[in-house]
N, CA, C and O of each residue as an XYZ file, in Angstrom:
656
protein
N       6.083    -25.610    -12.217
C       5.302    -24.398    -12.114
C       3.820    -24.752    -12.246
O       3.463    -25.741    -12.886
N       2.974    -23.942    -11.642
C       1.544    -24.199    -11.600
C       0.770    -23.105    -12.321
O       1.279    -22.002    -12.520
N      -0.468    -23.417    -12.712
C      -1.340    -22.412    -13.326
C      -2.115    -21.616    -12.277
O      -2.677    -20.566    -12.588
N      -2.149    -22.110    -11.037
C      -2.854    -21.434     -9.952
C      -2.092    -20.151     -9.613
O      -0.931    -20.222     -9.211
N      -2.731    -18.955     -9.770
C      -1.996    -17.693     -9.555
C      -1.499    -17.522     -8.117
O      -0.430    -16.946     -7.913
N      -2.233    -18.000     -7.126
C      -1.797    -17.878     -5.737
C      -0.585    -18.764     -5.489
O       0.401    -18.323     -4.899
N      -0.656    -20.019     -5.941
C       0.485    -20.920     -5.776
C       1.705    -20.393     -6.526
O       2.833    -20.520     -6.050
N       1.478    -19.802     -7.700
C       2.586    -19.245     -8.477
C       3.264    -18.111     -7.714
O       4.493    -18.055     -7.651
N       2.480    -17.211     -7.135
C       3.052    -16.122     -6.345
C       3.836    -16.659     -5.160
O       4.909    -16.149     -4.838
N       3.299    -17.694     -4.505
C       3.976    -18.280     -3.350
C       5.296    -18.917     -3.760
O       6.286    -18.819     -3.035
N       5.315    -19.568     -4.917
C       6.548    -20.187     -5.403
C       7.603    -19.134     -5.703
O       8.795    -19.373     -5.507
N       7.168    -17.961     -6.182
C       8.088    -16.893     -6.545
C       8.482    -16.038     -5.348
O       9.417    -15.242     -5.435
N       7.789    -16.191     -4.252
C       8.022    -15.383     -3.070
C       9.139    -15.955     -2.214
O       9.440    -17.147     -2.270
N       9.743    -15.089     -1.427
C      10.768    -15.533     -0.491
C      10.164    -15.985      0.830
O      10.800    -16.724      1.581
N       8.945    -15.551      1.120
C       8.370    -15.825      2.429
C       6.851    -15.832      2.360
O       6.236    -15.112      1.573
N       6.272    -16.667      3.206
C       4.812    -16.693      3.308
C       4.300    -15.362      3.843
O       3.158    -14.985      3.579
N       5.151    -14.634      4.608
C       4.719    -13.361      5.187
C       4.524    -12.281      4.125
O       3.968    -11.223      4.417
N       4.975    -12.536      2.901
C       4.719    -11.577      1.825
C       3.226    -11.421      1.581
O       2.791    -10.439      0.980
N       2.439    -12.391      2.047
C       1.006    -12.391      1.779
C       0.188    -11.947      2.977
O      -1.042    -11.967      2.925
N       0.846    -11.549      4.053
C       0.106    -11.134      5.239
C      -0.481     -9.745      5.042
O       0.174     -8.872      4.473
N      -1.722     -9.529      5.510
C      -2.303     -8.189      5.433
C      -1.583     -7.238      6.391
O      -0.858     -7.668      7.287
N      -1.796     -5.955      6.185
C      -1.103     -4.938      6.978
C      -1.308     -5.132      8.473
O      -0.368     -4.978      9.253
N      -2.531     -5.470      8.880
C      -2.806     -5.678     10.302
C      -1.930     -6.757     10.898
O      -1.438     -6.602     12.016
N      -1.723     -7.847     10.178
C      -0.869     -8.942     10.658
C       0.595     -8.512     10.720
O       1.313     -8.868     11.654
N       1.030     -7.752      9.732
C       2.422     -7.299      9.721
C       2.704     -6.369     10.903
O       3.764     -6.455     11.522
N       1.753     -5.481     11.216
C       1.934     -4.588     12.364
C       1.919     -5.366     13.675
O       2.674     -5.050     14.594
N       1.069     -6.374     13.761
C       1.010     -7.217     14.948
C       2.324     -7.981     15.112
O       2.844     -8.117     16.219
N       2.845     -8.470     14.001
C       4.108     -9.201     14.013
C       5.229     -8.324     14.566
O       6.156     -8.825     15.202
N       5.144     -7.021     14.325
C       6.134     -6.065     14.829
C       5.873     -5.679     16.284
O       6.670     -4.957     16.883
N       4.765     -6.153     16.860
C       4.409     -5.771     18.225
C       3.775     -4.402     18.296
O       3.764     -3.779     19.358
N       3.245     -3.919     17.177
C       2.714     -2.563     17.113
C       1.210     -2.444     17.248
O       0.669     -1.348     17.097
N       0.515     -3.542     17.529
C      -0.950     -3.498     17.594
C      -1.453     -3.526     19.029
O      -1.076     -4.394     19.816
N      -2.294     -2.584     19.350
C      -3.031     -2.552     20.601
C      -4.147     -3.585     20.489
O      -4.792     -3.679     19.444
N      -4.387     -4.360     21.540
C      -5.489     -5.321     21.525
C      -6.652     -4.724     22.297
O      -6.547     -4.459     23.495
N      -7.753     -4.515     21.604
C      -8.952     -3.932     22.195
C     -10.021     -5.015     22.282
O     -10.656     -5.360     21.285
N     -10.208     -5.542     23.477
C     -11.170     -6.599     23.750
C     -12.459     -5.910     24.192
O     -12.543     -5.402     25.311
N     -13.455     -5.891     23.320
C     -14.651     -5.086     23.555
C     -15.643     -5.765     24.495
O     -16.211     -5.107     25.367
N     -15.858     -7.056     24.335
C     -16.769     -7.798     25.210
C     -16.462     -9.285     25.108
O     -16.000     -9.766     24.073
N     -16.718     -9.997     26.176
C     -16.576    -11.449     26.157
C     -17.844    -12.146     25.727
O     -17.855    -13.364     25.547
N     -18.927    -11.381     25.559
C     -20.189    -11.960     25.112
C     -20.055    -12.451     23.684
O     -19.418    -11.805     22.853
N     -20.656    -13.594     23.403
C     -20.600    -14.125     22.048
C     -21.802    -15.023     21.753
O     -22.539    -14.778     20.797
N     -22.000    -16.041     22.555
C     -23.113    -16.957     22.308
C     -22.744    -18.160     21.463
O     -23.533    -19.098     21.344
N     -21.565    -18.148     20.880
C     -21.101    -19.306     20.107
C     -20.152    -20.110     20.989
O     -19.702    -19.633     22.031
N     -19.859    -21.316     20.566
C     -18.920    -22.155     21.315
C     -17.893    -22.727     20.341
O     -17.792    -23.942     20.169
N     -17.131    -21.830     19.705
C     -16.159    -22.237     18.694
C     -15.035    -23.034     19.338
O     -14.520    -22.664     20.393
N     -14.660    -24.131     18.691
C     -13.638    -25.018     19.235
C     -12.285    -24.324     19.374
O     -11.455    -24.759     20.172
N     -12.051    -23.265     18.622
C     -10.763    -22.590     18.643
C     -10.741    -21.348     19.538
O      -9.739    -20.634     19.569
N     -11.820    -21.083     20.258
C     -11.905    -19.878     21.083
C     -10.873    -19.920     22.212
O     -10.856    -20.869     22.996
N     -10.010    -18.897     22.301
C      -8.956    -18.895     23.311
C      -9.327    -18.187     24.614
O      -8.468    -18.036     25.483
N     -10.568    -17.752     24.776
C     -10.909    -16.944     25.941
C     -10.869    -17.731     27.246
O     -11.268    -18.893     27.312
N     -10.378    -17.064     28.268
C     -10.343    -17.643     29.618
C     -11.736    -17.525     30.245
O     -12.598    -16.798     29.752
N     -11.930    -18.251     31.334
C     -13.196    -18.163     32.064
C     -13.429    -16.768     32.628
O     -14.572    -16.388     32.880
N     -12.364    -16.002     32.828
C     -12.491    -14.642     33.336
C     -13.117    -13.688     32.317
O     -13.641    -12.636     32.683
N     -13.059    -14.064     31.041
C     -13.584    -13.179     29.992
C     -14.746    -13.790     29.206
O     -15.643    -13.069     28.768
N     -14.734    -15.098     29.027
C     -15.735    -15.751     28.178
C     -17.148    -15.533     28.716
O     -17.437    -15.819     29.877
N     -18.017    -15.023     27.850
C     -19.429    -14.735     28.154
C     -19.608    -13.718     29.279
O     -20.646    -13.687     29.941
N     -18.588    -12.888     29.488
C     -18.691    -11.789     30.445
C     -18.602    -10.486     29.676
O     -17.780    -10.349     28.770
N     -19.443     -9.532     30.034
C     -19.459     -8.244     29.352
C     -18.435     -7.317     30.003
O     -18.772     -6.402     30.755
N     -17.177     -7.592     29.683
C     -16.053     -6.807     30.188
C     -15.227     -6.331     29.005
O     -15.234     -6.953     27.943
N     -14.514     -5.221     29.192
C     -13.679     -4.659     28.133
C     -12.265     -4.443     28.654
O     -12.057     -4.018     29.790
N     -11.293     -4.750     27.785
C      -9.882     -4.586     28.129
C      -9.151     -3.944     26.966
O      -9.510     -4.127     25.803
N      -8.122     -3.191     27.303
C      -7.181     -2.700     26.324
C      -5.846     -3.323     26.711
O      -5.307     -3.030     27.779
N      -5.318     -4.173     25.857
C      -4.240     -5.088     26.208
C      -4.711     -5.858     27.441
O      -5.746     -6.520     27.364
N      -4.021     -5.809     28.552
C      -4.470     -6.548     29.748
C      -5.082     -5.631     30.805
O      -5.296     -6.044     31.945
N      -5.357     -4.407     30.427
C      -5.887     -3.388     31.344
C      -7.391     -3.267     31.160
O      -7.863     -3.034     30.048
N      -8.148     -3.424     32.244
C      -9.596     -3.278     32.135
C      -9.928     -1.827     31.811
O      -9.343     -0.902     32.375
N     -10.865     -1.642     30.904
C     -11.251     -0.299     30.483
C     -12.299      0.233     31.453
O     -13.387     -0.326     31.595
N     -11.939      1.330     32.117
C     -12.872      2.011     33.015
C     -13.350      3.324     32.410
O     -14.402      3.847     32.776
N     -12.544      3.857     31.461
C     -12.928      5.072     30.747
C     -12.230      5.074     29.390
O     -11.294      4.308     29.158
N     -12.694      5.935     28.510
C     -12.061      6.044     27.197
C     -10.592      6.458     27.311
O      -9.776      6.103     26.460
N     -10.261      7.206     28.358
C      -8.874      7.628     28.561
C      -7.941      6.427     28.701
O      -6.780      6.494     28.297
N      -8.445      5.319     29.277
C      -7.611      4.117     29.427
C      -7.124      3.611     28.080
O      -5.989      3.147     27.964
N      -7.965      3.695     27.067
C      -7.613      3.216     25.729
C      -6.489      4.066     25.150
O      -5.504      3.537     24.636
N      -6.639      5.383     25.235
C      -5.627      6.291     24.692
C      -4.315      6.162     25.472
O      -3.241      6.109     24.872
N      -4.396      6.111     26.802
C      -3.185      5.991     27.620
C      -2.403      4.718     27.271
O      -1.178      4.753     27.150
N      -3.111      3.600     27.110
C      -2.433      2.339     26.791
C      -1.791      2.401     25.403
O      -0.683      1.903     25.204
N      -2.493      3.015     24.447
C      -1.950      3.156     23.092
C      -0.682      4.011     23.106
O       0.288      3.705     22.413
N      -0.698      5.080     23.896
C       0.481      5.941     23.998
C       1.638      5.213     24.684
O       2.788      5.333     24.262
N       1.332      4.463     25.737
C       2.387      3.750     26.475
C       3.128      2.739     25.602
O       4.325      2.519     25.784
N       2.431      2.133     24.670
C       3.088      1.116     23.842
C       3.457      1.625     22.449
O       3.950      0.857     21.623
N       3.223      2.913     22.182
C       3.479      3.483     20.858
C       2.758      2.675     19.774
O       3.354      2.297     18.766
N       1.480      2.420     19.997
C       0.690      1.585     19.085
C       0.637      2.181     17.680
O       0.412      3.377     17.497
N       0.849      1.321     16.711
C       0.726      1.690     15.302
C      -0.669      1.374     14.779
O      -1.053      1.799     13.690
N      -1.411      0.627     15.569
C      -2.756      0.236     15.165
C      -3.438     -0.511     16.290
O      -2.900     -0.655     17.389
N      -4.648     -0.985     15.984
C      -5.478     -1.667     16.977
C      -6.169     -2.855     16.338
O      -6.671     -2.776     15.217
N      -6.185     -3.965     17.076
C      -6.966     -5.134     16.700
C      -8.146     -5.230     17.649
O      -7.963     -5.309     18.864
N      -9.351     -5.225     17.106
C     -10.561     -5.280     17.923
C     -11.081     -6.710     17.931
O     -11.268     -7.325     16.881
N     -11.309     -7.225     19.127
C     -11.690     -8.614     19.281
C     -12.665     -8.781     20.428
O     -13.129     -7.805     21.018
N     -12.968    -10.023     20.731
C     -13.848    -10.350     21.845
C     -13.804    -11.848     22.058
O     -12.829    -12.506     21.694
N     -14.772    -12.342     22.598
C     -16.149    -12.582     22.346
C     -16.507    -12.094     20.939
O     -15.769    -12.290     19.973
N     -17.634    -11.473     20.874
C     -18.132    -10.939     19.601
C     -18.279     -9.429     19.718
O     -19.270     -8.941     20.262
N     -17.289     -8.680     19.206
C     -17.321     -7.226     19.361
C     -18.538     -6.556     18.729
O     -18.982     -5.513     19.208
N     -19.081     -7.133     17.671
C     -20.219     -6.479     17.017
C     -21.493     -6.530     17.854
O     -22.478     -5.871     17.522
N     -21.482     -7.308     18.938
C     -22.615     -7.257     19.868
C     -22.615     -5.941     20.636
O     -23.614     -5.571     21.253
N     -21.495     -5.243     20.594
C     -21.354     -3.924     21.209
C     -20.899     -2.934     20.143
O     -19.893     -2.242     20.302
N     -21.668     -2.881     19.044
C     -21.300     -2.057     17.886
C     -21.085     -0.593     18.269
O     -20.134      0.026     17.793
N     -21.935     -0.032     19.107
C     -21.772      1.376     19.495
C     -20.433      1.606     20.184
O     -19.785      2.628     19.959
N     -20.015      0.658     21.025
C     -18.709      0.773     21.688
C     -17.583      0.671     20.668
O     -16.619      1.435     20.725
N     -17.700     -0.265     19.742
C     -16.680     -0.435     18.697
C     -16.520      0.862     17.910
O     -15.401      1.327     17.690
N     -17.631      1.439     17.490
C     -17.595      2.691     16.714
C     -16.978      3.808     17.554
O     -16.154      4.574     17.054
N     -17.367      3.907     18.824
C     -16.825      4.949     19.705
C     -15.305      4.799     19.848
O     -14.573      5.781     19.731
N     -14.834      3.582     20.098
C     -13.397      3.365     20.257
C     -12.638      3.652     18.957
O     -11.573      4.270     18.976
N     -13.188      3.202     17.840
C     -12.513      3.456     16.557
C     -12.418      4.953     16.280
O     -11.373      5.447     15.856
N     -13.505      5.668     16.518
C     -13.529      7.116     16.300
C     -12.526      7.803     17.214
O     -11.806      8.705     16.785
N     -12.478      7.381     18.463
C     -11.546      7.923     19.441
C     -10.098      7.722     18.992
O      -9.296      8.655     19.032
N      -9.770      6.504     18.565
C      -8.403      6.183     18.141
C      -8.011      6.922     16.867
O      -6.905      7.453     16.772
N      -8.909      6.959     15.890
C      -8.595      7.652     14.632
C      -8.449      9.153     14.861
O      -7.597      9.794     14.246
N      -9.285      9.723     15.751
C      -9.193     11.156     16.049
C      -7.859     11.477     16.715
O      -7.230     12.483     16.389
N      -7.429     10.634     17.641
C      -6.199     10.895     18.400
C      -4.936     10.591     17.594
O      -3.959     11.335     17.671
N      -4.951      9.501     16.822
C      -3.733      9.043     16.152
C      -3.756      9.203     14.637
O      -2.754      8.934     13.975
N      -4.867      9.629     14.087
C      -4.963      9.863     12.652
C      -5.367      8.623     11.862
O      -5.444      7.517     12.397
N      -5.620      8.837     10.591
C      -6.082      7.759      9.722
C      -5.028      6.676      9.516
O      -5.369      5.553      9.142
N      -3.764      6.988      9.751
C      -2.701      5.989      9.594
C      -2.740      4.927     10.695
O      -2.128      3.869     10.549
N      -3.448      5.193     11.790
C      -3.590      4.201     12.865
C      -4.470      3.081     12.325
O      -5.679      3.253     12.169
N      -3.868      1.949     12.046
C      -4.529      0.834     11.373
C      -5.427      0.061     12.341
O      -4.987     -0.341     13.418
N      -6.691     -0.144     11.950
C      -7.632     -0.871     12.810
C      -8.213     -2.056     12.052
O      -8.737     -1.918     10.947
N      -8.104     -3.230     12.683
C      -8.779     -4.405     12.130
C      -9.685     -4.996     13.205
O      -9.493     -4.753     14.396
N     -10.671     -5.771     12.772
C     -11.681     -6.313     13.671
C     -11.965     -7.763     13.309
O     -12.038     -8.127     12.135
N     -12.125     -8.583     14.342
C     -12.507     -9.984     14.176
C     -13.989    -10.126     14.511
O     -14.462     -9.568     15.501
N     -14.720    -10.875     13.684
C     -16.132    -11.119     13.966
C     -16.538    -12.513     13.500
O     -16.018    -13.036     12.515
N     -17.467    -13.089     14.225
C     -18.041    -14.371     13.801
C     -19.438    -14.172     13.229
O     -20.142    -15.139     12.937
N     -19.833    -12.913     13.071
C     -21.157    -12.609     12.524
C     -21.068    -12.275     11.038
O     -20.049    -11.776     10.560
N     -22.137    -12.554     10.325
C     -22.269    -12.112      8.939
C     -22.893    -10.724      8.998
O     -24.113    -10.577      8.923
N     -22.055     -9.720      9.131
C     -22.531     -8.352      9.337
C     -23.408     -7.898      8.176
O     -23.125     -8.191      7.014
N     -24.482     -7.175      8.511
C     -25.365     -6.646      7.467
C     -24.740     -5.390      6.853
O     -23.749     -4.864      7.360
N     -25.335     -4.921      5.758
C     -24.779     -3.782      5.025
C     -24.669     -2.535      5.895
O     -23.670     -1.819      5.831
N     -25.686     -2.273      6.702
C     -25.674     -1.083      7.562
C     -24.501     -1.126      8.545
O     -23.827     -0.116      8.748
N     -24.256     -2.280      9.149
C     -23.143     -2.427     10.088
C     -21.814     -2.229      9.373
O     -20.941     -1.519      9.872
N     -21.655     -2.851      8.207
C     -20.407     -2.703      7.449
C     -20.167     -1.247      7.051
O     -19.030     -0.776      7.070
N     -21.230     -0.541      6.694
C     -21.090      0.868      6.325
C     -20.699      1.722      7.526
O     -19.887      2.638      7.395
N     -21.271      1.431      8.701
C     -20.896      2.160      9.917
C     -19.434      1.926     10.257
O     -18.721      2.862     10.618
N     -18.986      0.689     10.144
C     -17.589      0.357     10.433
C     -16.650      1.077      9.463
O     -15.635      1.641      9.872
N     -16.995      1.052      8.196
C     -16.162      1.717      7.192
C     -16.120      3.228      7.441
O     -15.055      3.840      7.350
N     -17.251      3.821      7.749
C     -17.309      5.263      8.010
C     -16.486      5.654      9.230
O     -15.924      6.749      9.279
N     -16.413      4.761     10.215
C     -15.637      5.042     11.430
C     -14.144      4.805     11.217
O     -13.338      5.142     12.084
N     -13.763      4.229     10.074
C     -12.353      4.087      9.748
C     -11.782      2.680      9.826
O     -10.562      2.522      9.860
N     -12.623      1.658      9.856
C     -12.107      0.294      9.895
C     -11.284      0.012      8.640
O     -11.724      0.281      7.522
N     -10.085     -0.533      8.841
C      -9.188     -0.822      7.720
C      -9.292     -2.257      7.232
O      -9.172     -2.510      6.033
N      -9.514     -3.204      8.144
C      -9.619     -4.624      7.779
C     -10.672     -5.269      8.660
O     -10.876     -4.867      9.806
N     -11.344     -6.284      8.106
C     -12.275     -7.079      8.889
C     -11.967     -8.543      8.618
O     -11.723     -8.939      7.478
N     -11.982     -9.336      9.673
C     -11.688    -10.765      9.575
C     -12.930    -11.535      9.997
O     -13.334    -11.480     11.158
N     -13.525    -12.239      9.072
C     -14.723    -13.023      9.358
C     -14.345    -14.422      9.815
O     -13.498    -15.081      9.212
N     -14.982    -14.860     10.880
C     -14.780    -16.208     11.418
C     -16.134    -16.905     11.492
O     -16.735    -16.974     12.564
N     -16.619    -17.421     10.364
C     -17.915    -18.114     10.372
C     -17.862    -19.364     11.244
O     -16.794    -19.949     11.422
N     -18.994    -19.772     11.785
C     -19.028    -21.004     12.586
C     -18.548    -22.196     11.754
O     -18.826    -22.290     10.559
N     -17.825    -23.096     12.409
C     -17.209    -24.234     11.714
C     -18.221    -25.084     10.960
O     -17.897    -25.627      9.904
N     -19.429    -25.212     11.476
C     -20.416    -26.053     10.793
C     -20.866    -25.452      9.461
O     -21.473    -26.144      8.643
N     -20.572    -24.163      9.237
C     -20.938    -23.521      7.968
C     -19.790    -23.509      6.948
O     -19.998    -23.150      5.789
N     -18.600    -23.895      7.368
C     -17.452    -23.824      6.462
C     -17.697    -24.521      5.129
O     -17.309    -23.974      4.097
N     -18.324    -25.707      5.093
C     -18.523    -26.371      3.796
C     -19.567    -25.691      2.902
O     -19.653    -25.991      1.711
N     -20.360    -24.776      3.476
C     -21.471    -24.215      2.690
C     -21.505    -22.694      2.730
O     -22.579    -22.104      2.848
N     -20.362    -22.059      2.635
C     -20.325    -20.596      2.682
C     -20.818    -19.956      1.384
O     -21.330    -18.837      1.388
N     -20.660    -20.666      0.297
C     -21.093    -20.114     -0.991
C     -22.595    -19.834     -0.962
O     -23.399    -20.711     -0.647
N     -22.953    -18.599     -1.294
C     -24.351    -18.205     -1.318
C     -24.909    -17.838      0.054
O     -26.088    -17.503      0.169
N     -24.090    -17.895      1.084
C     -24.557    -17.610      2.447
C     -24.473    -16.117      2.757
O     -23.931    -15.331      1.980
N     -25.025    -15.750      3.912
C     -24.900    -14.373      4.386
C     -23.437    -14.005      4.620
O     -23.064    -12.838      4.500
N     -22.609    -14.991      4.952
C     -21.181    -14.729      5.147
C     -20.520    -14.351      3.834
O     -19.724    -13.413      3.786
N     -20.842    -15.071      2.769
C     -20.275    -14.707      1.468
C     -20.700    -13.295      1.081
O     -19.883    -12.521      0.583
N     -21.963    -12.952      1.303
C     -22.459    -11.620      0.986
C     -21.693    -10.563      1.797
O     -21.278     -9.539      1.253
N     -21.510    -10.819      3.103
C     -20.814     -9.855      3.961
C     -19.354     -9.718      3.544
O     -18.823     -8.608      3.517
N     -18.707    -10.816      3.222
C     -17.306    -10.778      2.816
C     -17.156     -9.983      1.517
O     -16.251     -9.160      1.384
N     -18.047    -10.238      0.571
C     -17.980     -9.499     -0.699
C     -18.266     -8.006     -0.488
O     -17.604     -7.163     -1.094
N     -19.232     -7.675      0.354
C     -19.573     -6.286      0.641
C     -18.403     -5.582      1.332
O     -18.091     -4.430      1.032
N     -17.769     -6.292      2.254
C     -16.661     -5.694      2.999
C     -15.502     -5.375      2.055
O     -14.471     -4.864      2.494
């Protein structure tokens, strides 16, 4: 047995999935709508999975359907009986107004139980985090640039993570 509380919980657990956040559990069930807000980013992360059709292009998709109107987002969510939405990109916060509009649209149509999480590589400022929270964001996943991983302590990323 260990004194590390996380390792202790893992030893006592039946599965690593006991530690997954709600957004991951819903995705695992196939219940998450994928909302790709923009391919714009400006970073070149080694783990970026974007195709040439989306990378550094200002295009939006809901699942694999290009978004031409807000109705496309709602129609796709209804077609798949979405339990929630994962917002991604490129860097979705480069289109913060669109992110807020889509979140508001989804929460209005499906209620507060519609779980929304967002991926970002930015150290969001307090104003941005407050706007996201007010619009109903349930989870945020920070992906700092790899060159900053050894020095996150005291960084803008640590501040944003703590604020979130």
